N, C-alpha and C positions, 0 to 999 in steps of 0.2 A: 289974486282972486281964487277962492276955493271952488272946486267943482263938486256938485252934488253926486252922491253915489247912487241914488235912485231907490235902493231898498235896503232893508236890514240885512238880508242875505249877502248882498254884495259887500256891505260894510264889514260883516264878520269874515268873509273870505279875504278881504284886503288886510284886515287886522292879523289874521293867521299867516298870510304871506309875509307881512312885516315882521312878525315874531320869529318865523322860521329863518328869515335872512339875518336877523340879529343873532340868533343862535349859531348859524353857520359862520358868521363873522367871528364870534367868540371861539368857535371850534378851530378856525384857521389861526386865530391869535394863539391858541394853546399849542398848535403845531409849530408856529414861528418861535415861541419862547421855550422850546424843548431843551435847547442847550443850557439856557439859564436855569431850567428846572432840575436838570440832572447833573450839571457840571460839564466842563469841557472834555474830560477824559471819557466819560460815559457817552457824551454826544458824538465823539469821534467814532464810536463803535456801535451806534444805533441811529435809527431814523424813524420818526413817526410817519405812518403811511396814510392815516386818515382817522376821522372821528365819526362814528355812526351811532346814533341814539345814545350819546354819552360815553361810548366805549372807544378809547383810542387804541388803535392797532400799531404796534411798534416792531420793526424788524431790526434784529441785532446781527452782527457779523458772524456770530457763532452761537451754538447752544450754551456755551459757558457764559457768554455775555448776556444772553437772554435770561439765564437763571439768576445771574447777579442782579439784573434789573428787577426781576420778579421779587427778590428778597428786599429790594428797596421800594417796592410798590407803595406802601403807606406813606413814606416820606415824599415820594414823587407826586402822589395825589394831593398831599397837603400843600406842596410847593406850587403845583399847577393851580390849585384853588386860590392861593395867595396872589398869583400872577394874573389870572383871568376871571376869577370870581367863582362862587359856589355853583355846583350843579352842571358845569360845562363838561368836565371830564369826571365821570363817576367811577370808571373802571379802566384798567389797562390790560391789554392782551399782548403777550410777547411771543415772537417767533424768531427763528434764525434762518438766514439765507443758507440754502442747502449747498453743500460743497461738491456737487456733481460737475463734471467737465461741461462748460457752457457750450451750447450749440448756437452760435450767433448767426442770425440771418444775414445774408450778404449785404442787404440794403440798410441794415441798422448800424449806427455807430456803437462802439463798445460802451457799456454802461459807465457813467461817471461815478466818482465816490459818493457815498450817501451824504446828503446835506440838504438843508432847507434853503430855498432861495431867499436872498435878502429883498427888502422892498425895492431897492434900486434895480436889482436884476429883474424883478417882475415888471417894474415900470418900463424897462428897456425892451420888453417883448412887444414886437410889432403886431398890431391887430388889423384885420381886414376891414375894408370900408363897410361891409355888411354887418360885421360884429359891432362896430362903432355906431352904425345907424340903429341897430337893434337896441343897444344900450340907451341911446337917446330916446327911442320910442318908449322904453320902459319908464324912463324918467318922466316923460311928458304925460303918459297915461295914468300915472299915480294920482291918488286922491289929494296929496299935498306935496309941497316941495321937499320936505325932509324925507318923506318916504320915497319920493322919486330919486333923490340923491343916493339913498341907501340901496335901492334896487339897482341903479346904474353901477355903483361902486362894487356891489356884491357880484353882479354878473361879469363885469370886466375883470375882477380879481380871479374868479373861477376860470374864465377863459385864458387869462394870462398864465395862471398856474398850470393848466392842462398843456398849453403850448410849450411852456418852459420845460415841463417834465418830458414831453415828446422830444424836445431838442437834446435832453440829457440822456436819451435812450430808454425812457420808460415806455411800456407797451401795455395794451389792455389784456387782462387775464382771459384766456379762452373760455373759462367756466363761468365767471361772474361779470366780466367786463370792467372790473375795478382796475385802474392803472397800478402797475407795480414795477419794481426795479429789482433786478437781480437775474442770476443765471437759471433759475428754476423754470419749469414749464408753466406753473401757476403762481398766483399770489400766495402769500403766507397763509391766509385763511383757508383757501381751497386746498393747498398742499397738505395742511394739517388734517383735512377731512379724508384724505387717502384716495 
């Protein structure tokens, strides 16, 4: 049985939320297929950090690798479009992990090699009962079953990815709060701002 939304305003808000979750799902798919888009050699030396407003930020292990990927940018964009559809990734920004001596915090494990988690690794991430209950509430409060499943899956995917990255030594950037990986004080985007 379908629940009524009550007003046109609520229907529009629900539609926008639904579209944003679909876009985020496509953005995560673009990050998961990075290795397929750039090839195994390039993937070993780079890592997609995230997609914001159609711009994928990629960290390379050196400025040389970042420049090489920059030169391949049109091919990479074409390949990503083939893999995840048009308009998901409209631009690529490349940066390099800075080669300063790392100052690891005593409580943090050393960073792991740059790689995207597999679906099996994300499924293995344990969630708290509160997170599972929140996902169930999102599903139940949705206007229809399909939207509810999408909301639940999107929320659980984001929570699992965040916890996986924390377990791999990722930490929030002190400037912008975006999770990042590497020895620098800030994420690639904030480090480039000086």
